[in-house]
C-alpha positions in Angstrom: -46.8 55.8 75.7 -44.1 58.0 73.8 -45.2 60.0 70.8 -44.8 58.4 67.7 -43.4 59.3 64.1 -44.4 57.3 61.1 -41.7 56.9 58.6 -43.0 55.2 55.0 -40.2 53.7 53.0 -38.3 52.8 56.0 -36.1 50.0 54.3 -35.2 52.2 51.8 -32.3 54.8 51.6 -33.7 58.0 52.9 -36.4 56.3 55.3 -33.9 53.9 56.8 -31.1 56.7 57.6 -33.9 59.1 58.7 -34.9 56.6 61.2 -31.2 55.9 62.4 -30.9 59.4 62.9 -34.2 60.2 64.8 -33.2 57.1 67.2 -30.0 58.7 67.8 -31.0 62.3 68.3 -34.8 62.0 69.8 -34.8 58.5 71.5 -38.0 59.8 73.4 -40.0 59.0 70.2 -41.4 55.7 69.2 -40.2 55.3 65.3 -42.9 53.3 63.5 -41.7 52.2 60.0 -43.9 51.0 57.0 -42.3 49.1 54.1 -43.5 46.4 51.5 -39.9 45.6 51.0 -40.2 45.9 47.4 -37.0 48.1 47.0 -35.4 47.9 50.4 -34.1 45.5 52.8 -35.2 44.3 56.2 -31.4 44.6 57.3 -31.7 48.3 56.6 -34.1 48.5 59.6 -33.0 49.2 63.2 -34.6 46.7 65.6 -35.7 49.3 67.9 -38.4 50.2 65.1 -41.8 49.3 65.3 -41.9 47.8 61.8 -45.2 47.0 59.6 -44.5 45.0 56.5 -47.1 46.5 54.3 -48.3 48.5 51.4 -48.9 52.3 51.8 -52.1 51.6 49.6 -53.2 48.9 52.0 -56.4 49.1 54.5 -54.0 48.1 57.3 -52.4 51.8 57.1 -55.6 53.0 58.9 -55.2 50.6 61.5 -51.3 51.5 62.2 -52.3 55.3 62.4 -55.1 54.4 64.9 -52.8 52.3 66.8 -50.0 54.7 67.1 -51.5 58.2 66.5 -48.4 59.7 65.0 -47.2 63.2 65.7 -45.5 63.4 62.4 -45.3 61.3 59.2 -42.6 61.1 56.9 -43.8 59.9 53.7 -40.8 58.7 51.7 -42.3 55.4 50.0 -42.2 55.5 46.3 -40.8 53.4 43.3 -38.6 55.9 41.9 -37.7 54.7 38.3 -38.2 57.9 36.6 -37.0 56.6 33.1 -38.9 53.2 33.3 -42.3 54.8 34.3 -43.7 55.1 30.7 -43.5 51.3 30.5 -45.2 50.8 34.0 -47.9 53.5 34.2 -50.3 51.6 36.0 -48.1 50.5 38.8 -46.5 53.8 38.9 -49.7 55.6 39.8 -50.8 52.9 42.2 -47.6 52.6 43.8 -46.9 56.6 44.0 -50.5 58.2 43.9 -52.9 56.1 45.2 -50.4 55.2 48.0 -50.0 58.7 48.9 -53.7 59.4 48.9 -54.1 56.6 51.6 -51.3 58.2 53.5 -52.9 61.6 53.3 -56.4 60.2 54.3 -55.0 58.9 57.6 -52.9 61.6 58.6 -56.0 63.9 58.4 -58.0 61.3 60.2 -55.6 61.2 63.2 -54.9 65.0 63.1 -51.0 64.4 62.5 -49.1 67.8 63.3 -47.4 67.8 59.9 -47.0 65.5 57.1 -43.6 65.6 55.1 -43.4 64.4 51.5 -40.6 63.6 49.4 -41.7 64.5 46.1 -38.9 64.9 43.0 -37.1 66.9 40.9 -39.1 65.2 38.1 -42.0 67.6 38.6 -40.0 70.3 37.0 -39.8 68.6 33.6 -37.3 70.3 31.2 -37.9 73.8 32.5 -35.1 76.1 32.9 -32.3 75.1 35.5 -31.4 75.8 38.0 -35.0 74.9 39.1 -36.7 77.2 41.5 -39.5 76.2 43.8 -41.4 79.3 42.3 -41.2 77.4 38.7 -44.4 76.0 37.1 -43.9 72.4 37.1 -44.3 70.4 33.8 -43.2 67.0 34.0 -42.2 64.9 31.1 -42.7 61.4 32.0 -45.7 59.5 34.3 -43.2 59.3 37.5 -43.2 63.3 37.5 -47.0 63.4 36.8 -47.7 61.2 39.9 -45.3 63.3 42.1 -46.8 66.5 40.9 -50.5 65.2 41.5 -49.4 64.1 45.2 -48.3 67.5 45.8 -51.6 69.1 44.7 -53.5 66.6 46.7 -51.6 67.5 49.8 -52.1 71.0 49.3 -55.8 70.7 48.7 -55.9 68.7 52.0 -54.2 71.7 53.8 -56.8 73.9 52.6 -59.9 72.0 53.1 -58.9 69.5 56.1 -56.2 71.7 57.9 -53.5 69.2 57.1 -50.3 71.0 57.8 -47.5 69.7 55.3 -44.1 70.4 53.9 -43.1 69.2 50.4 -39.4 68.4 50.0 -38.0 67.9 46.3 -34.7 66.0 46.9 -32.6 65.1 44.0 -30.3 62.3 43.5 -29.6 61.2 47.1 -27.1 58.5 47.4 -25.1 56.9 50.3 -25.0 53.9 52.6 -28.2 51.6 52.6 -29.0 52.7 48.9 -30.4 49.9 46.7 -27.4 49.2 44.7 -29.2 46.0 43.2 -32.1 47.7 41.4 -31.7 47.5 37.5 -33.7 50.9 36.7 -32.7 53.3 39.3 -30.0 55.0 41.4 -27.2 55.6 38.7 -24.4 55.6 41.3 -25.6 52.7 42.7 -26.0 50.8 39.6 -22.4 51.7 38.7 -21.0 50.5 42.0 -22.8 47.1 41.5 -21.6 46.9 37.8 -18.1 47.5 38.9 -18.3 44.7 41.5 -19.7 42.4 39.2 -16.9 43.1 36.5 -19.3 45.0 34.1 -18.8 48.3 32.6 -20.5 51.4 33.9 -23.5 52.0 31.5 -24.3 55.5 30.3 -27.3 56.7 28.4 -26.8 58.7 25.5 -23.6 61.0 25.7 -23.2 61.6 29.2 -23.5 65.4 28.8 -26.8 65.5 30.9 -26.2 67.3 34.3 -27.5 66.3 37.6 -26.8 67.3 41.2 -26.0 64.6 43.6 -26.8 64.8 47.3 -25.4 62.9 50.0 -28.0 61.4 52.4 -26.2 62.6 55.5 -26.6 66.1 54.9 -30.3 65.9 54.2 -31.4 64.1 57.8 -31.2 67.4 59.9 -33.2 69.4 57.2 -35.6 66.6 56.8 -36.1 67.0 60.7 -36.8 70.7 60.4 -39.1 70.0 57.7 -41.2 68.4 60.1 -41.1 70.5 63.1 -39.9 74.1 61.8 -42.9 76.7 62.0 -40.9 78.1 58.8 -41.4 74.9 57.0 -45.3 75.0 57.3 -46.7 74.6 54.1 -43.6 75.2 52.0 -42.1 73.4 48.9 -38.3 73.2 49.5 -35.5 71.7 47.1 -33.0 69.7 49.3 -29.7 68.7 48.0 -26.6 69.7 46.5 -26.5 72.7 44.4 -23.3 71.5 42.5 -24.2 69.8 39.1 -21.9 67.3 37.2 -22.3 65.8 34.0 -23.3 62.1 34.2 -19.8 61.5 32.6 -18.0 63.8 35.2 -19.9 61.5 37.6 -18.6 58.4 36.4 -14.9 59.8 36.2 -15.0 60.7 39.8 -16.6 57.5 40.9 -14.0 55.5 38.8 -11.2 57.2 40.4 -12.8 56.3 43.8 -13.0 52.5 42.8 -9.6 52.6 41.1 -10.7 51.2 37.8 -13.8 50.7 35.6 -14.9 51.1 31.9 -17.8 53.0 30.3 -20.2 51.6 28.0 -22.5 54.4 26.2 -26.1 53.1 25.3 -29.1 54.7 23.4 -30.4 57.9 24.6 -33.4 57.6 26.9 -36.4 60.0 27.1 -35.2 62.3 30.0 -34.6 65.7 30.9 -31.1 66.8 29.6 -30.2 69.2 32.4 -31.7 69.0 36.0 -30.2 71.0 38.6 -32.1 72.8 41.5 -31.5 76.4 43.5 -30.7 75.9 46.9 -31.1 79.0 48.9 -34.6 78.2 50.0 -33.5 75.1 51.8 -30.7 77.0 53.6 -33.0 79.6 54.9 -36.0 77.3 55.9 -34.2 73.9 56.5 -30.8 75.0 57.5 -29.3 72.8 54.9 -25.4 72.7 54.6 -24.0 71.0 51.6 -21.0 69.6 53.5 -20.1 66.6 51.5 -18.4 66.7 48.2 -19.1 64.1 45.5 -15.7 62.5 45.8 -16.1 61.9 49.7 -19.5 60.8 49.5 -18.8 58.3 47.0 -15.9 56.9 48.8 -18.0 56.5 52.0 -20.6 54.7 49.9 -18.1 52.6 48.1 -16.5 51.4 51.3 -19.9 50.3 52.4 -21.1 48.8 48.9 -17.9 46.3 48.9 -19.0 44.9 52.2 -22.5 44.0 50.8 -23.7 40.5 50.2 -24.7 39.4 46.7 -28.1 40.0 46.2 -30.5 39.1 43.0 -31.1 42.1 41.1 -34.7 43.2 40.5 -36.0 43.0 36.9 -39.4 43.2 35.5 -40.3 39.7 33.9 -43.1 41.6 31.9 -43.6 45.4 31.4 -47.3 46.9 30.9 -45.9 48.5 27.6 -43.2 47.3 25.6 -43.6 49.4 22.5 -40.7 52.1 22.6 -38.9 50.2 25.4 -34.8 50.6 25.1 -33.0 47.7 23.9 -31.0 47.5 27.2 -34.4 46.9 29.2 -35.6 44.5 26.8 -36.4 40.9 28.1 -34.7 38.8 25.7 -31.6 36.5 25.5 -30.2 38.8 22.9 -30.6 42.0 24.5 -29.9 40.6 27.8 -26.1 40.2 27.1 -25.8 44.2 27.0 -28.6 45.1 29.3 -27.9 46.4 33.1 
């Protein structure tokens, strides 16, 4: 029986592409994928993957871990709609924090050699960019709170139960197999969907907020190193491009790639103005190379996006909290004309 590697969120962008990379580079491993298909697609999952359609918070996780006794666990599953998280607090914590607690429990129980967890730039909060791994996290929204809580719980599991771990803080990862049909997250994918459907590209506020965008292909080998390199043991590492762009600049580059598109400015969200990280630790510990500039990565993704089927866009029919929700997310006939 081959040694196995568990990937949660295997139908999403990072999970599916990591699985593809493992199958190509290390075919001797059995890749076990877990996903509830709430934000990813079955078409993203290679047929060679042993796939379980279940939620990471479910009791079935224990049976899966017992059956496969994984050597490594890559926990990528999350609902990363940061801006929406204040209006879906309960779901946010169930989906991110409770699910991660379940994965931690089973990783301890099965003596997993290392748990690799994808956290988020959201843990830093407003901070003082570029964000460094040594900075004190201070998240400003429930999504960031959930991710930071997961980080702390993983570290406690390391101290108390001997669980080895590596925490990755990726930022704005994009590329082939991303969910471009989600209304609330993945701004580059949202813009591609909008343009494909003859809609303007929506920008919250003035578009001067800055982000670093990270092409998925550049992150795969470093993620492998996060699981196997001795240097990565019990380390927190930012992962992704060190080049920041304003949201407006990113939209201009994408419009050039797509050869068209208009911009529609909408009300400002409650969000961090500038969020971009340091990168030196990722190079030293994980061998990260920022090979793909934004224009090249967007060209690859746009070529892929144009070939995708029309899918229904996910939209919450009812939020947990509607007080203070932005006009572009309100579920009314009047607001639906301008929402994305």
